[in-house]
C-alpha positions in Angstrom: 230.3 100.9 87.7 233.3 102.4 86.4 237.0 101.1 86.0 237.3 101.3 89.5 235.7 101.5 92.7 236.2 105.7 92.5 234.3 105.7 89.0 230.5 105.3 87.9 229.1 105.7 84.5 226.1 107.1 83.6 223.8 106.6 80.2 220.7 107.8 78.9 219.0 109.1 76.2 217.8 112.5 75.1 215.5 113.9 72.3 218.1 116.5 71.7 221.3 117.1 71.2 222.6 119.1 73.9 225.9 118.4 75.9 225.0 115.7 79.1 225.8 116.5 83.1 225.7 115.1 86.2 225.5 117.6 89.6 226.9 115.1 92.4 226.4 116.3 95.9 228.3 115.2 98.8 225.3 115.4 101.6 227.1 115.6 104.3 229.1 118.1 103.3 227.0 119.9 100.7 230.2 120.1 98.2 229.1 119.3 95.0 230.8 118.6 91.3 229.4 119.1 87.9 230.3 116.5 85.4 230.2 116.9 81.7 230.0 114.0 79.2 229.6 113.3 75.3 226.2 112.5 73.2 226.9 109.3 71.0 226.2 109.3 67.6 224.3 106.1 67.5 220.8 107.5 67.0 217.8 105.3 67.4 215.1 106.6 65.7 211.8 105.2 67.0 207.9 106.0 65.6 205.3 105.9 67.8 201.5 106.6 66.6 202.8 108.2 63.7 205.5 110.5 65.9 209.0 109.9 65.2 211.6 110.0 67.9 215.4 110.4 67.6 216.7 109.1 71.1 220.3 110.6 71.8 222.1 108.1 73.5 224.2 110.4 76.8 227.2 109.6 78.6 228.7 111.0 81.9 231.4 109.0 84.1 231.7 110.6 87.5 235.2 110.1 88.6 236.9 111.2 92.2 233.9 109.5 94.6 235.3 108.2 97.6 233.7 104.9 99.7 230.8 104.7 102.1 229.5 107.6 100.9 225.9 109.4 100.4 225.7 111.4 97.2 222.5 112.8 95.4 222.6 113.3 91.9 220.6 114.8 89.0 221.2 114.9 85.5 220.4 116.9 82.6 218.3 116.1 79.9 216.1 117.6 77.7 217.0 121.2 78.5 216.0 120.7 82.0 217.8 119.6 85.1 216.3 116.0 86.4 214.6 115.2 89.9 217.4 114.4 92.6 218.3 110.7 93.4 220.5 109.5 95.8 223.1 107.5 95.3 225.6 105.5 98.2 229.1 104.0 97.4 230.2 100.9 99.7 233.2 99.8 101.1 235.7 99.0 98.9 237.2 96.2 100.9 233.9 94.3 102.1 231.5 94.4 99.1 228.2 93.0 97.9 226.6 92.4 94.5 223.7 90.9 92.8 224.2 88.3 90.3 220.5 87.8 88.3 219.8 86.6 84.8 217.1 86.6 82.3 214.8 89.3 83.0 213.8 89.1 79.6 210.9 91.3 79.7 208.6 90.6 77.3 209.2 87.2 76.8 205.9 86.5 78.3 204.7 86.9 74.5 202.3 84.2 73.1 201.0 83.1 76.6 197.1 83.6 76.5 194.9 85.6 79.3 191.2 84.5 78.8 189.1 87.9 78.6 192.5 89.3 77.4 193.5 91.0 74.4 197.2 90.9 74.5 199.5 93.1 72.6 202.9 93.3 72.5 202.9 96.1 75.4 200.6 94.0 77.2 203.4 91.4 77.3 205.8 93.9 78.0 204.1 95.4 81.1 203.4 92.1 82.4 207.2 90.8 82.7 208.3 94.8 83.6 205.8 94.4 86.7 207.1 90.7 87.6 211.0 92.3 87.3 209.9 95.3 89.0 208.9 93.3 92.7 211.4 91.0 92.0 214.2 93.3 92.2 211.9 95.3 95.1 212.5 92.1 97.0 215.7 91.5 96.6 217.1 94.7 97.0 215.1 94.6 100.3 216.5 91.8 101.0 220.2 92.9 100.6 220.1 96.4 101.4 224.1 97.1 101.4 224.6 96.3 97.7 227.1 97.4 95.4 226.0 96.9 92.2 224.3 94.6 90.4 225.6 91.7 87.5 223.4 90.5 84.8 224.1 87.6 83.1 222.2 88.8 79.8 219.0 88.1 78.5 217.2 91.7 79.8 215.3 92.4 77.2 213.2 89.6 74.8 213.4 91.5 71.4 216.5 90.7 69.7 217.4 92.2 66.1 215.2 94.3 64.4 214.6 95.7 61.1 210.8 97.4 61.0 210.1 101.0 63.2 207.6 98.6 64.9 210.3 96.2 65.9 212.3 99.4 67.4 209.5 100.4 69.3 208.9 97.3 71.0 213.0 97.1 71.6 212.6 100.1 73.2 209.4 99.3 75.4 210.8 96.4 76.7 214.0 98.4 78.0 211.8 101.0 79.6 210.5 98.4 81.7 214.1 96.4 82.2 215.2 99.9 83.5 211.8 100.9 85.2 212.6 100.1 88.8 213.5 103.1 91.3 216.2 101.3 92.4 218.0 101.0 89.1 218.2 104.8 90.0 220.6 104.5 93.0 222.5 101.1 92.4 224.7 100.9 89.2 224.2 97.9 87.2 226.7 96.0 84.5 224.9 94.1 81.7 226.2 91.4 79.4 224.5 90.5 76.0 222.6 87.3 76.1 221.1 85.9 72.8 217.9 88.2 73.2 
């Protein structure tokens, strides 16, 4: 969410230096607006199978959003426009918020599964699968949500110092952010102890 109902903050990672942009189209009028943002300097470096990636944070704030309006948006990442996604604003007088806590992707670490070779990625995938279905069902049961508020512990990995821990942390965040509902429903998160 943004600082008020007319604004919306968006964030993602890019693998290259570029101007972050979002193209927002009002589906009823066809009118569109291009928003530009900034890339952060707090670049996250992760290594996966010997290849190093620099994850550059991109941030854009959308403004002048109207209530009860359907939009389509695309974001610019790695030199190309993304697919088009739906976003609908809700009423500002009467709205619904979903409160969640402890998705904690990666928390099943240490649980044994007979006949399965478990790895850090296995636990993140297992928890991501369950989170995906839990969120899907909750959103279907509450179709007029304005946004989600998470009380913390989105992932399990806390402080990281080694490259392998950084990769694990990014895998867990990818699992948390994977559900398609999060492409059309804003989420405000707080930091837990994980």
